[in-house]
MIVEXFI-678569 format. One record per residue (C-alpha): residue in three letters; x, y, z. Coordinates in Angstrom, 3 decimals. Example, Ala and Ser with C-alpha at 12.3 -4.5 7.8 and 13.67 -1.06 7.14 Angstrom:
# MIVEXFI-678569
   residuo          u          v          w
       ALA     12.300     -4.500      7.800
       SER     13.670     -1.060      7.140
//
This chain:
# MIVEXFI-678569
   residuo          u          v          w
       UNK     79.567    -66.300    -77.654
       UNK     82.862    -67.539    -76.192
       UNK     84.459    -64.109    -75.993
       UNK     81.750    -62.769    -73.685
       UNK     81.480    -65.712    -71.336
       UNK     82.143    -65.303    -67.651
       UNK     84.977    -67.459    -66.272
       UNK     82.406    -69.580    -64.344
       UNK     80.796    -70.618    -67.679
       UNK     81.851    -72.783    -70.641
       UNK     80.417    -73.075    -74.100
       UNK     79.301    -76.505    -75.419
       UNK     77.362    -77.545    -78.428
       UNK     74.032    -79.286    -78.044
       UNK     71.338    -80.832    -80.173
       UNK     68.072    -79.127    -79.331
       UNK     65.228    -81.564    -79.720
       UNK     61.655    -80.394    -80.321
       UNK     58.444    -82.326    -80.671
       UNK     57.330    -82.231    -84.276
       UNK     60.346    -80.241    -85.514
       UNK     63.765    -81.045    -86.782
       UNK     66.592    -80.921    -84.186
       UNK     68.961    -77.919    -84.179
       UNK     72.668    -78.013    -83.284
       UNK     73.857    -74.819    -81.696
       UNK     75.969    -73.504    -78.814
       UNK     74.839    -73.558    -75.202
       UNK     76.466    -72.479    -71.931
       UNK     77.064    -74.660    -68.850
       UNK     78.357    -73.860    -65.395
       UNK     81.978    -74.976    -64.844
       UNK     82.549    -77.687    -62.246
       UNK     86.139    -78.502    -61.218
       UNK     87.804    -80.020    -58.128
       UNK     89.400    -77.856    -55.488
       UNK     91.958    -79.217    -53.025
       UNK     91.990    -77.232    -49.724
       UNK     95.277    -77.503    -47.860
       UNK     96.561    -75.887    -44.649
       UNK    100.144    -75.316    -43.655
       UNK    100.711    -75.188    -39.852
       UNK    103.408    -75.609    -37.258
       UNK    103.406    -78.519    -34.809
       UNK    107.044    -78.848    -33.881
       UNK    107.961    -78.573    -37.547
       UNK    106.031    -77.161    -40.485
       UNK    103.332    -79.414    -41.889
       UNK    101.142    -79.429    -44.986
       UNK     97.790    -81.176    -44.784
       UNK     95.032    -81.619    -47.338
       UNK     91.738    -81.164    -45.430
       UNK     89.156    -81.223    -48.219
       UNK     88.582    -82.072    -51.892
       UNK     85.458    -80.382    -53.085
       UNK     83.779    -80.052    -56.508
       UNK     83.109    -76.363    -57.072
       UNK     82.652    -73.609    -59.608
       UNK     86.051    -71.822    -59.903
       UNK     86.190    -68.303    -58.510
       UNK     86.351    -66.849    -55.030
       UNK     88.458    -69.855    -53.974
       UNK     90.121    -67.938    -51.087
       UNK     86.666    -67.166    -49.589
       UNK     85.607    -70.834    -50.151
       UNK     88.617    -72.178    -48.302
       UNK     88.337    -69.652    -45.497
       UNK     84.614    -70.198    -45.058
       UNK     85.068    -73.972    -45.041
       UNK     87.830    -73.882    -42.474
       UNK     85.775    -71.534    -40.242
       UNK     82.486    -73.467    -40.502
       UNK     84.343    -76.675    -39.786
       UNK     85.755    -75.169    -36.612
       UNK     89.391    -75.237    -37.725
       UNK     89.752    -71.419    -37.817
       UNK     88.146    -68.873    -35.513
       UNK     89.587    -65.501    -36.703
       UNK     91.206    -64.200    -39.938
       UNK     94.333    -63.177    -37.918
       UNK     95.134    -66.922    -37.697
       UNK     95.894    -66.844    -41.495
       UNK     99.313    -65.788    -42.604
       UNK     98.684    -65.996    -46.305
       UNK     96.560    -67.850    -48.865
       UNK     98.296    -69.330    -51.932
       UNK     96.267    -70.360    -55.017
       UNK     97.121    -73.019    -57.539
       UNK     95.210    -74.230    -60.684
       UNK     92.760    -76.249    -58.583
       UNK     94.192    -75.915    -55.138
       UNK     94.266    -73.413    -52.312
       UNK     96.795    -73.532    -49.502
       UNK     95.948    -71.579    -46.316
       UNK     99.156    -70.884    -44.452
       UNK     98.496    -70.431    -40.746
       UNK    100.429    -68.115    -38.533
       UNK    103.308    -69.665    -36.613
       UNK    101.600    -69.409    -33.201
       UNK     98.238    -70.935    -34.265
       UNK     97.468    -74.197    -32.431
       UNK     95.652    -76.635    -34.761
       UNK     93.054    -79.120    -33.507
       UNK     94.841    -82.190    -34.842
       UNK     91.960    -84.676    -34.125
       UNK     89.664    -82.518    -36.189
       UNK     92.137    -82.604    -39.062
       UNK     92.194    -86.431    -38.912
       UNK     88.792    -86.333    -40.551
       UNK     88.896    -86.615    -44.346
       UNK     86.381    -84.652    -46.425
       UNK     85.229    -85.241    -49.920
       UNK     82.362    -83.069    -50.890
       UNK     80.490    -83.364    -54.094
       UNK     78.658    -80.513    -55.744
       UNK     75.372    -82.111    -54.612
       UNK     76.058    -82.775    -50.927
       UNK     78.334    -81.276    -48.383
       UNK     78.518    -84.013    -45.805
       UNK     78.628    -87.311    -47.620
       UNK     82.348    -87.722    -47.337
       UNK     82.863    -87.071    -43.634
       UNK     84.266    -90.115    -41.913
       UNK     82.193    -90.060    -38.736
       UNK     78.687    -89.168    -37.737
       UNK     80.140    -87.091    -34.907
       UNK     81.680    -84.830    -37.478
       UNK     78.264    -84.016    -38.808
       UNK     76.500    -83.626    -35.458
       UNK     79.211    -81.715    -33.674
       UNK     77.897    -79.413    -30.935
       UNK     76.904    -75.932    -32.034
       UNK     76.424    -72.868    -29.853
       UNK     73.028    -71.411    -29.327
       UNK     72.357    -68.036    -30.949
       UNK     71.492    -65.084    -28.683
       UNK     67.718    -64.647    -28.296
       UNK     67.861    -61.015    -29.289
       UNK     68.370    -60.047    -32.852
       UNK     66.527    -58.391    -35.777
       UNK     62.741    -58.601    -35.966
       UNK     61.649    -58.282    -39.592
       UNK     58.320    -58.088    -41.373
       UNK     57.014    -60.771    -43.612
       UNK     57.289    -58.295    -46.491
       UNK     61.104    -58.270    -46.135
       UNK     61.221    -62.114    -46.348
       UNK     58.871    -62.077    -49.347
       UNK     61.138    -59.635    -51.203
       UNK     64.336    -61.674    -50.877
       UNK     63.888    -64.235    -53.689
       UNK     63.306    -61.607    -56.382
       UNK     66.439    -59.780    -55.359
       UNK     68.395    -63.012    -55.403
       UNK     67.226    -64.084    -58.811
       UNK     67.827    -60.654    -60.258
       UNK     71.397    -60.670    -58.946
       UNK     72.426    -64.225    -60.070
       UNK     74.535    -63.383    -63.108
       UNK     75.882    -66.874    -63.797
       UNK     72.539    -68.538    -63.109
       UNK     71.023    -66.407    -65.869
       UNK     73.657    -67.712    -68.288
       UNK     73.564    -71.332    -67.283
       UNK     70.504    -72.127    -65.112
       UNK     72.822    -74.458    -63.199
       UNK     74.113    -72.689    -60.099
       UNK     73.002    -72.414    -56.455
       UNK     73.269    -69.119    -54.653
       UNK     73.585    -67.816    -51.092
       UNK     72.825    -64.203    -50.371
       UNK     73.325    -61.971    -47.381
       UNK     70.940    -59.126    -46.593
       UNK     70.555    -56.510    -43.867
       UNK     67.406    -56.465    -41.786
       UNK     65.774    -54.052    -44.284
       UNK     66.218    -56.554    -47.148
       UNK     69.062    -54.764    -48.835
       UNK     71.521    -57.101    -50.554
       UNK     75.035    -57.112    -48.991
       UNK     76.674    -59.994    -50.902
       UNK     75.828    -62.953    -53.120
       UNK     77.852    -66.030    -54.055
       UNK     77.104    -68.660    -56.605
       UNK     78.431    -72.237    -57.031
       UNK     77.377    -75.583    -58.405
       UNK     77.448    -76.783    -54.725
       UNK     74.984    -75.162    -52.359
       UNK     77.349    -75.677    -49.462
       UNK     80.215    -74.093    -51.455
       UNK     78.052    -71.007    -52.218
       UNK     77.458    -70.593    -48.517
       UNK     81.095    -71.156    -47.606
       UNK     82.124    -68.486    -50.177
       UNK     79.638    -66.083    -48.621
       UNK     80.677    -66.740    -45.017
       UNK     84.354    -66.825    -46.037
       UNK     84.137    -63.333    -47.493
       UNK     82.665    -61.956    -44.247
       UNK     85.196    -63.972    -42.178
       UNK     88.191    -62.543    -44.060
       UNK     86.814    -59.030    -43.382
       UNK     86.466    -59.884    -39.686
       UNK     82.763    -59.203    -39.958
       UNK     81.574    -62.204    -38.030
       UNK     79.249    -62.941    -36.255
       UNK     76.483    -61.935    -38.676
       UNK     74.080    -61.124    -35.834
       UNK     72.107    -58.464    -37.760
       UNK     71.958    -60.217    -41.104
       UNK     69.505    -62.372    -43.036
       UNK     70.546    -65.322    -45.177
       UNK     68.703    -66.640    -48.218
       UNK     69.651    -69.874    -50.011
       UNK     68.338    -70.694    -53.449
       UNK     67.587    -74.348    -52.822
       UNK     66.515    -76.449    -49.881
       UNK     67.495    -75.843    -46.276
       UNK     69.745    -78.842    -45.438
       UNK     71.238    -79.704    -42.073
       UNK     74.688    -78.567    -43.126
       UNK     73.511    -75.228    -44.439
       UNK     71.758    -74.548    -41.142
       UNK     74.925    -75.679    -39.277
       UNK     77.061    -73.219    -41.281
       UNK     74.536    -70.389    -40.738
       UNK     74.565    -70.936    -36.991
       UNK     78.357    -71.064    -36.941
       UNK     78.434    -67.631    -38.610
       UNK     75.964    -66.228    -36.125
       UNK     73.141    -65.627    -38.629
       UNK     69.795    -65.184    -36.747
       UNK     67.392    -65.592    -39.709
       UNK     67.782    -68.056    -42.567
       UNK     65.288    -68.349    -45.439
       UNK     65.251    -70.918    -48.175
       UNK     63.411    -71.004    -51.492
       UNK     63.018    -74.801    -51.168
       UNK     62.053    -77.216    -48.458
       UNK     63.809    -77.906    -45.152
       UNK     64.881    -81.323    -43.962
       UNK     63.896    -82.729    -40.561
       UNK     67.473    -82.401    -39.255
       UNK     67.626    -78.819    -40.418
       UNK     64.432    -77.992    -38.538
       UNK     65.718    -79.711    -35.397
       UNK     69.040    -77.950    -35.492
       UNK     67.440    -74.607    -36.099
       UNK     65.111    -75.008    -33.128
       UNK     67.972    -76.287    -30.917
       UNK     70.227    -73.380    -31.738
       UNK     67.640    -70.597    -31.804
       UNK     67.796    -69.899    -35.533
       UNK     64.734    -68.468    -37.216
       UNK     64.190    -70.806    -40.202
       UNK     61.735    -69.933    -43.031
       UNK     61.316    -72.216    -46.079
       UNK     59.268    -72.433    -49.257
       UNK     59.830    -68.660    -49.625
       UNK     58.201    -68.217    -52.999
       UNK     54.951    -67.218    -54.668
       UNK     53.981    -64.809    -51.883
       UNK     54.143    -67.334    -49.036
       UNK     56.509    -69.042    -46.679
       UNK     56.532    -71.297    -43.648
       UNK     58.325    -70.532    -40.399
       UNK     59.693    -73.679    -38.778
       UNK     61.494    -72.155    -35.825
       UNK     62.249    -68.836    -34.218
       UNK     58.903    -67.305    -35.101
       UNK     59.255    -64.251    -32.749
       UNK     61.724    -62.676    -35.179
       UNK     58.942    -62.469    -37.813
       UNK     56.536    -59.650    -36.880
       UNK     53.478    -61.332    -38.247
       UNK     54.244    -64.642    -36.471
       UNK     54.509    -63.089    -32.955
//
């Protein structure tokens, strides 16, 4: 089994316990979870190196994760601000161009993000509730059938999830429901940062004609990241939180949740769903 494993997976041995049967010891596969230190190098008089985040993530696509995190936290606005990205064993250093001005007060915040929660380590409530820009009212109008189709495409495309059952995913679609990109990670916020980071590095933001689907619940931070990337329609397989609903309504995001079993609820931005107009 080991030779065919993806790098995001690791083989372990388990005792499988069955009611009324003898236990069996055999190999199993789990998703890899390791720390990643995100650093930036910048010039403020002299050259500085600053650690801005320590996150628990599934290794792979670390460049995109770092870029997406720095963009959605408002530290970067355009890929031209990046001179180079250097990778270590469990670290990424984003070197900024010499003429880039860094928001030093924003860097004073320390972040520790677990694989379960993206905001629990921020040092101030203001960091979580920072002001977000409203999305343009125009944007794609899609049929309910397109929204219904997204989870099946997501599940079919989650290669590591099929091996481990232990990863979240974020997927980007066009307004016809065609898959553009998908990222997986043990942390739902990391999966979305990888997805947004990949588009950021290609200078493809804002994502004003795209649909986003997340495999779990719609949390406040995921909505915040979607709005930052200019996504007009976000769907979630799981439930939304009250803060996620409030932020979606405030920013003009169409938020659909419980997208499964042939149904879903629209919590904000209903005019972008044909059947909800």
